[in-house]
PDB file as gemmi writes it, atoms N, CA and C in Angstrom:
CRYST1    1.000    1.000    1.000  90.00  90.00  90.00 P 1                      
ATOM      1  N   MET A   1       2.430   3.760  20.673  1.00  0.00           N  
ATOM      2  CA  MET A   1       1.784   3.826  19.380  1.00  0.00           C  
ATOM      3  C   MET A   1       1.286   2.437  19.006  1.00  0.00           C  
ATOM      4  N   LYS A   2       0.101   2.394  18.483  1.00  0.00           N  
ATOM      5  CA  LYS A   2      -0.536   1.127  18.136  1.00  0.00           C  
ATOM      6  C   LYS A   2       0.045   0.560  16.848  1.00  0.00           C  
ATOM      7  N   ASN A   3       0.380  -0.714  16.884  1.00  0.00           N  
ATOM      8  CA  ASN A   3       0.807  -1.402  15.671  1.00  0.00           C  
ATOM      9  C   ASN A   3      -0.420  -1.981  14.998  1.00  0.00           C  
ATOM     10  N   SER A   4      -0.650  -1.597  13.777  1.00  0.00           N  
ATOM     11  CA  SER A   4      -1.788  -2.140  13.048  1.00  0.00           C  
ATOM     12  C   SER A   4      -1.282  -3.150  12.029  1.00  0.00           C  
ATOM     13  N   ILE A   5      -2.130  -4.084  11.740  1.00  0.00           N  
ATOM     14  CA  ILE A   5      -1.772  -5.099  10.762  1.00  0.00           C  
ATOM     15  C   ILE A   5      -2.441  -4.740   9.442  1.00  0.00           C  
ATOM     16  N   ILE A   6      -1.629  -4.420   8.473  1.00  0.00           N  
ATOM     17  CA  ILE A   6      -2.124  -4.084   7.144  1.00  0.00           C  
ATOM     18  C   ILE A   6      -1.648  -5.183   6.207  1.00  0.00           C  
ATOM     19  N   THR A   7      -2.587  -5.807   5.541  1.00  0.00           N  
ATOM     20  CA  THR A   7      -2.243  -6.930   4.677  1.00  0.00           C  
ATOM     21  C   THR A   7      -1.598  -6.446   3.380  1.00  0.00           C  
ATOM     22  N   GLU A   8      -0.923  -7.367   2.721  1.00  0.00           N  
ATOM     23  CA  GLU A   8      -0.291  -7.031   1.445  1.00  0.00           C  
ATOM     24  C   GLU A   8      -1.331  -6.673   0.397  1.00  0.00           C  
ATOM     25  N   ALA A   9      -2.498  -7.297   0.470  1.00  0.00           N  
ATOM     26  CA  ALA A   9      -3.571  -6.974  -0.473  1.00  0.00           C  
ATOM     27  C   ALA A   9      -4.033  -5.532  -0.279  1.00  0.00           C  
ATOM     28  N   GLN A  10      -4.120  -5.078   0.974  1.00  0.00           N  
ATOM     29  CA  GLN A  10      -4.502  -3.694   1.239  1.00  0.00           C  
ATOM     30  C   GLN A  10      -3.437  -2.732   0.723  1.00  0.00           C  
ATOM     31  N   ILE A  11      -2.185  -3.119   0.852  1.00  0.00           N  
ATOM     32  CA  ILE A  11      -1.091  -2.277   0.378  1.00  0.00           C  
ATOM     33  C   ILE A  11      -1.164  -2.118  -1.137  1.00  0.00           C  
ATOM     34  N   VAL A  12      -1.354  -3.226  -1.847  1.00  0.00           N  
ATOM     35  CA  VAL A  12      -1.436  -3.177  -3.309  1.00  0.00           C  
ATOM     36  C   VAL A  12      -2.647  -2.361  -3.741  1.00  0.00           C  
ATOM     37  N   LYS A  13      -3.763  -2.520  -3.049  1.00  0.00           N  
ATOM     38  CA  LYS A  13      -4.965  -1.748  -3.371  1.00  0.00           C  
ATOM     39  C   LYS A  13      -4.706  -0.257  -3.188  1.00  0.00           C  
ATOM     40  N   ALA A  14      -4.036   0.109  -2.106  1.00  0.00           N  
ATOM     41  CA  ALA A  14      -3.732   1.513  -1.845  1.00  0.00           C  
ATOM     42  C   ALA A  14      -2.800   2.082  -2.912  1.00  0.00           C  
ATOM     43  N   ILE A  15      -1.824   1.302  -3.333  1.00  0.00           N  
ATOM     44  CA  ILE A  15      -0.899   1.760  -4.377  1.00  0.00           C  
ATOM     45  C   ILE A  15      -1.648   1.988  -5.681  1.00  0.00           C  
ATOM     46  N   LYS A  16      -2.546   1.074  -6.023  1.00  0.00           N  
ATOM     47  CA  LYS A  16      -3.327   1.233  -7.254  1.00  0.00           C  
ATOM     48  C   LYS A  16      -4.237   2.454  -7.182  1.00  0.00           C  
ATOM     49  N   GLU A  17      -4.815   2.726  -6.013  1.00  0.00           N  
ATOM     50  CA  GLU A  17      -5.646   3.920  -5.856  1.00  0.00           C  
ATOM     51  C   GLU A  17      -4.810   5.179  -6.056  1.00  0.00           C  
ATOM     52  N   TYR A  18      -3.616   5.195  -5.478  1.00  0.00           N  
ATOM     53  CA  TYR A  18      -2.733   6.348  -5.622  1.00  0.00           C  
ATOM     54  C   TYR A  18      -2.340   6.550  -7.082  1.00  0.00           C  
ATOM     55  N   GLU A  19      -1.989   5.458  -7.753  1.00  0.00           N  
ATOM     56  CA  GLU A  19      -1.605   5.551  -9.160  1.00  0.00           C  
ATOM     57  C   GLU A  19      -2.794   5.922 -10.038  1.00  0.00           C  
ATOM     58  N   GLY A  20      -3.999   5.665  -9.557  1.00  0.00           N  
ATOM     59  CA  GLY A  20      -5.205   6.021 -10.287  1.00  0.00           C  
ATOM     60  C   GLY A  20      -5.608   7.474 -10.124  1.00  0.00           C  
ATOM     61  N   GLY A  21      -4.887   8.213  -9.280  1.00  0.00           N  
ATOM     62  CA  GLY A  21      -5.157   9.636  -9.156  1.00  0.00           C  
ATOM     63  C   GLY A  21      -5.614  10.095  -7.784  1.00  0.00           C  
ATOM     64  N   ARG A  22      -5.752   9.195  -6.844  1.00  0.00           N  
ATOM     65  CA  ARG A  22      -6.178   9.584  -5.502  1.00  0.00           C  
ATOM     66  C   ARG A  22      -5.023  10.279  -4.781  1.00  0.00           C  
ATOM     67  N   GLU A  23      -5.345  11.257  -3.946  1.00  0.00           N  
ATOM     68  CA  GLU A  23      -4.333  12.016  -3.221  1.00  0.00           C  
ATOM     69  C   GLU A  23      -3.582  11.127  -2.231  1.00  0.00           C  
ATOM     70  N   LEU A  24      -2.275  11.320  -2.148  1.00  0.00           N  
ATOM     71  CA  LEU A  24      -1.441  10.538  -1.243  1.00  0.00           C  
ATOM     72  C   LEU A  24      -1.868  10.738   0.207  1.00  0.00           C  
ATOM     73  N   ASN A  25      -2.183  11.969   0.579  1.00  0.00           N  
ATOM     74  CA  ASN A  25      -2.602  12.234   1.955  1.00  0.00           C  
ATOM     75  C   ASN A  25      -3.851  11.447   2.321  1.00  0.00           C  
ATOM     76  N   ASP A  26      -4.788  11.330   1.398  1.00  0.00           N  
ATOM     77  CA  ASP A  26      -6.017  10.581   1.662  1.00  0.00           C  
ATOM     78  C   ASP A  26      -5.736   9.094   1.855  1.00  0.00           C  
ATOM     79  N   VAL A  27      -4.888   8.547   1.009  1.00  0.00           N  
ATOM     80  CA  VAL A  27      -4.554   7.119   1.098  1.00  0.00           C  
ATOM     81  C   VAL A  27      -3.843   6.833   2.419  1.00  0.00           C  
ATOM     82  N   CYS A  28      -2.866   7.657   2.763  1.00  0.00           N  
ATOM     83  CA  CYS A  28      -2.104   7.446   3.997  1.00  0.00           C  
ATOM     84  C   CYS A  28      -2.979   7.628   5.231  1.00  0.00           C  
ATOM     85  N   ARG A  29      -3.859   8.597   5.201  1.00  0.00           N  
ATOM     86  CA  ARG A  29      -4.745   8.833   6.341  1.00  0.00           C  
ATOM     87  C   ARG A  29      -5.684   7.662   6.545  1.00  0.00           C  
ATOM     88  N   GLU A  30      -6.195   7.100   5.464  1.00  0.00           N  
ATOM     89  CA  GLU A  30      -7.114   5.968   5.562  1.00  0.00           C  
ATOM     90  C   GLU A  30      -6.429   4.750   6.183  1.00  0.00           C  
ATOM     91  N   LEU A  31      -5.172   4.513   5.801  1.00  0.00           N  
ATOM     92  CA  LEU A  31      -4.434   3.361   6.325  1.00  0.00           C  
ATOM     93  C   LEU A  31      -3.763   3.651   7.662  1.00  0.00           C  
ATOM     94  N   GLY A  32      -3.605   4.925   7.980  1.00  0.00           N  
ATOM     95  CA  GLY A  32      -2.957   5.298   9.232  1.00  0.00           C  
ATOM     96  C   GLY A  32      -1.448   5.132   9.188  1.00  0.00           C  
ATOM     97  N   VAL A  33      -0.842   5.444   8.039  1.00  0.00           N  
ATOM     98  CA  VAL A  33       0.607   5.310   7.883  1.00  0.00           C  
ATOM     99  C   VAL A  33       1.207   6.635   7.419  1.00  0.00           C  
ATOM    100  N   HIS A  34       2.503   6.760   7.588  1.00  0.00           N  
ATOM    101  CA  HIS A  34       3.227   7.946   7.156  1.00  0.00           C  
ATOM    102  C   HIS A  34       3.541   7.841   5.663  1.00  0.00           C  
ATOM    103  N   LYS A  35       3.771   8.980   5.039  1.00  0.00           N  
ATOM    104  CA  LYS A  35       4.081   9.004   3.604  1.00  0.00           C  
ATOM    105  C   LYS A  35       5.323   8.181   3.277  1.00  0.00           C  
ATOM    106  N   SER A  36       6.327   8.249   4.129  1.00  0.00           N  
ATOM    107  CA  SER A  36       7.560   7.501   3.852  1.00  0.00           C  
ATOM    108  C   SER A  36       7.302   5.998   3.864  1.00  0.00           C  
ATOM    109  N   THR A  37       6.413   5.543   4.741  1.00  0.00           N  
ATOM    110  CA  THR A  37       6.040   4.126   4.762  1.00  0.00           C  
ATOM    111  C   THR A  37       5.368   3.753   3.458  1.00  0.00           C  
ATOM    112  N   PHE A  38       4.486   4.612   2.977  1.00  0.00           N  
ATOM    113  CA  PHE A  38       3.798   4.343   1.718  1.00  0.00           C  
ATOM    114  C   PHE A  38       4.792   4.261   0.562  1.00  0.00           C  
ATOM    115  N   TYR A  39       5.757   5.177   0.531  1.00  0.00           N  
ATOM    116  CA  TYR A  39       6.742   5.160  -0.552  1.00  0.00           C  
ATOM    117  C   TYR A  39       7.600   3.896  -0.504  1.00  0.00           C  
ATOM    118  N   ASN A  40       7.925   3.421   0.693  1.00  0.00           N  
ATOM    119  CA  ASN A  40       8.664   2.156   0.811  1.00  0.00           C  
ATOM    120  C   ASN A  40       7.832   1.001   0.285  1.00  0.00           C  
ATOM    121  N   TRP A  41       6.551   0.980   0.614  1.00  0.00           N  
ATOM    122  CA  TRP A  41       5.650  -0.056   0.092  1.00  0.00           C  
ATOM    123  C   TRP A  41       5.592   0.013  -1.424  1.00  0.00           C  
ATOM    124  N   ARG A  42       5.486   1.235  -1.953  1.00  0.00           N  
ATOM    125  CA  ARG A  42       5.376   1.396  -3.400  1.00  0.00           C  
ATOM    126  C   ARG A  42       6.620   0.862  -4.103  1.00  0.00           C  
ATOM    127  N   LYS A  43       7.774   1.097  -3.499  1.00  0.00           N  
ATOM    128  CA  LYS A  43       9.019   0.592  -4.075  1.00  0.00           C  
ATOM    129  C   LYS A  43       9.017  -0.941  -4.088  1.00  0.00           C  
ATOM    130  N   LYS A  44       8.461  -1.543  -3.050  1.00  0.00           N  
ATOM    131  CA  LYS A  44       8.481  -2.999  -2.918  1.00  0.00           C  
ATOM    132  C   LYS A  44       7.371  -3.687  -3.716  1.00  0.00           C  
ATOM    133  N   TYR A  45       6.159  -3.120  -3.713  1.00  0.00           N  
ATOM    134  CA  TYR A  45       4.991  -3.813  -4.253  1.00  0.00           C  
ATOM    135  C   TYR A  45       4.451  -3.249  -5.562  1.00  0.00           C  
ATOM    136  N   ALA A  46       5.046  -2.214  -6.112  1.00  0.00           N  
ATOM    137  CA  ALA A  46       4.498  -1.581  -7.315  1.00  0.00           C  
ATOM    138  C   ALA A  46       4.422  -2.571  -8.472  1.00  0.00           C  
ATOM    139  N   GLY A  47       3.296  -2.580  -9.160  1.00  0.00           N  
ATOM    140  CA  GLY A  47       3.117  -3.422 -10.328  1.00  0.00           C  
ATOM    141  C   GLY A  47       2.671  -4.831 -10.030  1.00  0.00           C  
ATOM    142  N   MET A  48       2.464  -5.163  -8.767  1.00  0.00           N  
ATOM    143  CA  MET A  48       2.053  -6.523  -8.415  1.00  0.00           C  
ATOM    144  C   MET A  48       0.538  -6.644  -8.399  1.00  0.00           C  
ATOM    145  N   ASP A  49       0.067  -7.848  -8.686  1.00  0.00           N  
ATOM    146  CA  ASP A  49      -1.347  -8.143  -8.528  1.00  0.00           C  
ATOM    147  C   ASP A  49      -1.478  -9.276  -7.514  1.00  0.00           C  
ATOM    148  N   SER A  50      -2.681  -9.759  -7.296  1.00  0.00           N  
ATOM    149  CA  SER A  50      -2.915 -10.754  -6.252  1.00  0.00           C  
ATOM    150  C   SER A  50      -2.183 -12.065  -6.524  1.00  0.00           C  
ATOM    151  N   GLN A  51      -2.048 -12.451  -7.791  1.00  0.00           N  
ATOM    152  CA  GLN A  51      -1.349 -13.694  -8.113  1.00  0.00           C  
ATOM    153  C   GLN A  51       0.139 -13.608  -7.758  1.00  0.00           C  
ATOM    154  N   GLU A  52       0.742 -12.471  -8.023  1.00  0.00           N  
ATOM    155  CA  GLU A  52       2.155 -12.302  -7.696  1.00  0.00           C  
ATOM    156  C   GLU A  52       2.375 -12.258  -6.192  1.00  0.00           C  
ATOM    157  N   LEU A  53       1.415 -11.703  -5.452  1.00  0.00           N  
ATOM    158  CA  LEU A  53       1.525 -11.688  -3.998  1.00  0.00           C  
ATOM    159  C   LEU A  53       1.492 -13.097  -3.432  1.00  0.00           C  
ATOM    160  N   LYS A  54       0.635 -13.941  -3.986  1.00  0.00           N  
ATOM    161  CA  LYS A  54       0.562 -15.324  -3.527  1.00  0.00           C  
ATOM    162  C   LYS A  54       1.877 -16.042  -3.786  1.00  0.00           C  
ATOM    163  N   ARG A  55       2.521 -15.720  -4.899  1.00  0.00           N  
ATOM    164  CA  ARG A  55       3.786 -16.348  -5.242  1.00  0.00           C  
ATOM    165  C   ARG A  55       4.889 -15.919  -4.268  1.00  0.00           C  
ATOM    166  N   LEU A  56       4.816 -14.676  -3.760  1.00  0.00           N  
ATOM    167  CA  LEU A  56       5.806 -14.201  -2.807  1.00  0.00           C  
ATOM    168  C   LEU A  56       5.755 -14.983  -1.505  1.00  0.00           C  
ATOM    169  N   LYS A  57       4.545 -15.324  -1.096  1.00  0.00           N  
ATOM    170  CA  LYS A  57       4.385 -16.043   0.168  1.00  0.00           C  
ATOM    171  C   LYS A  57       4.887 -17.423  -0.015  1.00  0.00           C  
TER     172      LYS A  57                                                      
END                                                                             
């Protein structure tokens, strides 16, 4: 299975799209990840913006 590199900015963008009303299946299919991976990301990155991501690094 191919390991893809998905940036934290892409993760935050996907979470915001999902919270904005986009279907979870569509978001996961676009990124090529499983729903459980998305939920783990949401738990970790929910509510963050680009400035907070920079602070994490």
